N, C-alpha and C positions, 0 to 999 in steps of 0.2 A: 596652583598646581592642577596638574593634568589628572582628569578623570579616570585614566587607564594606567597603568604601565607594566610589563610583563619581561621576565623570563622564566629559563625551561630548562629544566635537567632532567636528564631518566635516570631511571629508578637502576641502580649497579645490581643491586640483591635480587633483580630478576637475570639477568645476566649473568649471573654466579649459581643460577638455580638451574641454568642450563634451557633456557627458553628455544623451541623450533621454530627458528626463524625461516621463511619460506614455504615452512610445513604447517604451521599453524600459529597461533597468535604472537606477536612478536613483545617488544618491549612497552613499558608503561612511560610515556611521556610526562611529565609536571610542568603544568604553567603555573606560574604565582601573578596572579592580578594584582594592582590595589585599586582598590575601590573607594570610594568614599562613604559617608555615614548614611545608612536609611533614615533617618533623620535629620531635615536642615536646623539647623542651631544656627544664631544667628550669630555673626562672625564676629560681632563685638564682646561676646562671650568666650572668655582667652582663658583667668585666671580664676581656679576651680578649684574645691577642696570636698573630700569625702569625710564625712560626720560620723559617726559611731552607729552601726545597726542596732536596733533596739530587739524586746523582748518581752516576754509577758514573764516570762520566767529565767531561772538561772542558766538552765540551760538552752534554752534560744538566746540568751545572749552572748553565749563562748562561741554557738554557729555564727553570730549574728557578726564581733568581732571577727571571726575566720574571712567570711564574707566580706568586710571592710576593710580587712588587712589582702586579699586575693585582690579586689578590686583598686585597689591606690599602688600593691607592686603592677598588677596587666596594664592599668591606666597609666603609668610612667614610664612601663618598657613600651607602648603604642609611642606616647609622646617625644620618645627620644629617637622615632623613627620619622614620623607623622610629623612632627612639630606645631598639632593645632592646639593643645589647650598647655597652662603655665601648672601645675600640680602643687598646689601647697601643700610641705610636710604635714601629716597626722596628726604628730606630735605637739608642732608649732599652735596646729589649731587647735589642739586640744588643751596646751596653755596658756592660749589667748581665751580661749572661756572661764576656764578654770577662773582667770583674773576677776572674771568681771560676773563670777557666779553663778553662771550659764548652762543648762543642765547640757551634757553633751551626745545624747542620743536625741536625733531629730524624731520627729514624728506627724509633723506637718508644716503645709506652708507659709504660715505666720511663723512658726520659730524658728525654720530654714531663714527667712527672711530677717530676724531680726540676730538669726548667728551669723548668717552670712555678711550683715553689716558693720558687726562685731569686730569679724576679720579680714573686712575688706577684700571681697572676692566677687566675679562675676556670678559665680552659680555655686548651687551645692549639691551635692549627690548623696541621700540619703534611702535609709528603706528598713526590712527586716530581713528575717531567715528564719523559717521552719524547715527543720528536719525531722526524719522518722525515720527509725532502726527498727527494724525487727530481724531478733537470730532466735532460731529456735532446731534444737537434735529433730530430725524425724531417720527414720529406718526404712532402708531400701535393700530387696534381696539380692545378692551376687553370689556368683558362684566360686566356690573355697576349693583352689586349684588342688592344694593336697589331697582333703578327702574328695574332693570333686562331688559336691554336695553344696544345697543351697543353703545359704544362712543370711542370718538379719545383721544389717552394717549400720552405723550409726554415723549420719550425713549433716553436716552441719549446714543448715539453709540461711541466708539471710538477704533480708528487703531493704534496698537504702531508696528513699525518695528526699528531694531537696525542694521549696519552694521559695523563690526570692524576689522580695519586688523592691525594684528600683524607683526611684524618684529624682530626676533632676529638675532643680527649681533657678529663675532666676531671677538672681535677686533685687537689681532694678526696674525690673517690672511685676514683683512678684505672681508672675505665673509658671506656672509647670510647663516645661520643654518637654518633657519626656519621663513618661510612668509604665513602666513595663513589671510583670510576673515571669518568673519564667520558673518553670518544674522539670524536673531531670529527676527520672525512678533507673532503676534497676534491682530487679529481683535472678538471683541466680538458678531457682530452679526453670524460670524459661529461658533466662537463656540458655540453661544445657538445653535445651528441647526442641533452641530455636534452630539448631543443624549450623549456626552460621559460627563467625569470629567470637569466643568468651570473650565476652566485657570486662569480664573480672582478669581473665588474664592479661586484655589491654592497655587495663589501669594499674596493672603490674600489685595485684592481690591476689590473695588465694580464698577461698570461698573456703579452707577451714580456720583460716586465721582470727583469732579471739575478740582483733579489733576491724576486722574487715567491713561489720559496718559501718565505722566510722569512717574507717580508710575512702571506701567508696563514698563516702557523700563529700567527703573534703574535694575529692573529684567531681561530684554534680554539680558541687558549690563552684569550683574553677567552668564549668563548663557554663552553667548560667552567665558569670563574668566575661566569659567570651561574648555571649549571644547579645549581653546588652551592649558592648564596649561595639557591637559592629554598628547598634543602634547609632551611637552618639559621635562618631571618629571614625576616621579613614583605618581604612583595614583591609586585612590580603587574603583573597581568594586561591584557595588551589584548585586546579581543574588538573583529574588524573583521568589521560585518554590514553587506553591499548593500541596499538598497532593490531590490525585484524590480518588474517591469512590472506595470502594472495596466490596466485597462479602462476606465477613465475619464478625460476629459481634465483635470478636477479635479485627479488626478492629477500632472499636468504642474505645476501651482501648487503641489504638495505638495513635491514635490520638491524646487523652489526652492527653498523654506523651509527644508524638511531644507538644504542643500547651506548653507544660510546662517544656520544653525543657530538659524533661530526654529523651534526643536521644539512650540511651545502651538499657535504658527500650522498648523505642517505637519501636525499629529497632525487641529485640526478640519476641515482638508481632505479626508483619508485615510478619514476617519469619511464625512465628506462623501458620498468618492466611492463609499462600499463601501455606503450606501444607494440614492446612482446607480444604482449596477448591483447586483445583487442575485447573490450567487456569485463576487464578485471576489477571490479567496484573496490574490492580491496585497495591494489595498487592504490587506485586516484586515491581513497579516503585517505591512504597512509600520506601519500602528498598533499594533500591540503591540512595536516595535522604539521608538518615538515616548513610548509609558508604560515602554519601560523605561529610555530616554535620561531621564525626567523621572521615573523613581526611582519609580513606579507599578505595583511586580510583580504585586500580583495582579491587575490589568488585563491588565498586558502577559502573562501567563501565560493570562487570558481569553482575548486575541485570538488568541493563538498557536494556541490550540485551535481557536478559531474556520476558522482558515486551514487547522490541520489535517483538521478535517470536512470540505472542498470540495476538499483535496489533500493525500496521503499525499508532503511533500513533505521532504527530510532534514533541510533546512537551515530549515525551520518547526519538526520536533522537536529538533534540536539547542538553537536558542534557548528552546524550552518545557525543556527539559529543566536548563540552566542559570540560569532562574530560579525553576524550581524548587525543583532543589538546594539556592539562594540563599537561597529563603524557608525551608526547611529548616534552614536551618543549618548546611548540606554547605563542606566545605570547597574541593569543588573539582566540575566536571562529572559526571555519573558514565557511564559508556560505553552503557550500558543503561538497561531501565524508561521507555520516550517517556513 
């Protein structure tokens, strides 16, 4: 399996929003890279099972079941794409363990090894899930548009956090292959004060919903699962690169072409824009992006370097760093060594 593959799509929504190509920033290009797992899991580990996640209280058992279900579902989707593992159906595992009067919730390496041998799998994934939800009503001062006076308005404040511990044990060697605790949290009050994209809106959850805390907790668990799977399975990483402003009118057509996914045409026009206005680092950088989209990484590195010679921009460095690392066969962009 190749360490990297890529495909690129320009985000059409930005075109519909009416970005001003050639005058301001242009389309955002998405490049999807297939990446290997962060952990080196032995290739002989193929057949795996997800056990019931445990907990001390009924509520934690509920969240543990949700975490295990999400992990099984996501891992199945990863396997259909990357064919790394063979996932044994959880109901089948439960039935096999029940026949042997074996506890379905695994809590340590010894019990995982025993259950794994019964189920005849190469590895067993188990863990725990702890969720905290705090919801309260607070009062905020707001202007009454009718009376034009200040009044106190009740607002539901929601806080959710999820801490999921994942353990993957090798049944043959009785050794732990991965042990990861992932924690995610969301606070409606901090989110409102951040000034950025409202996480609740991104999650599709209203802060005023009576079940907002639980709904957010499920999304947080899902994000924990995604982070864990990136450590043990091949996965995809999306790089979003926004084309920058140029100094030539030719760039307007180039940005339009990039927005329409006509990358070869866009490349020709960005190169023409760079020739038309010497010193146009934006045109050089955008040409580099087009080369990367077209999988010509040597040329992408060259043009990112040309842009850097004219302007020491952090975006230019980041893109060159990513491409250099891929050319060297690395597994992820390095944080330094531009």
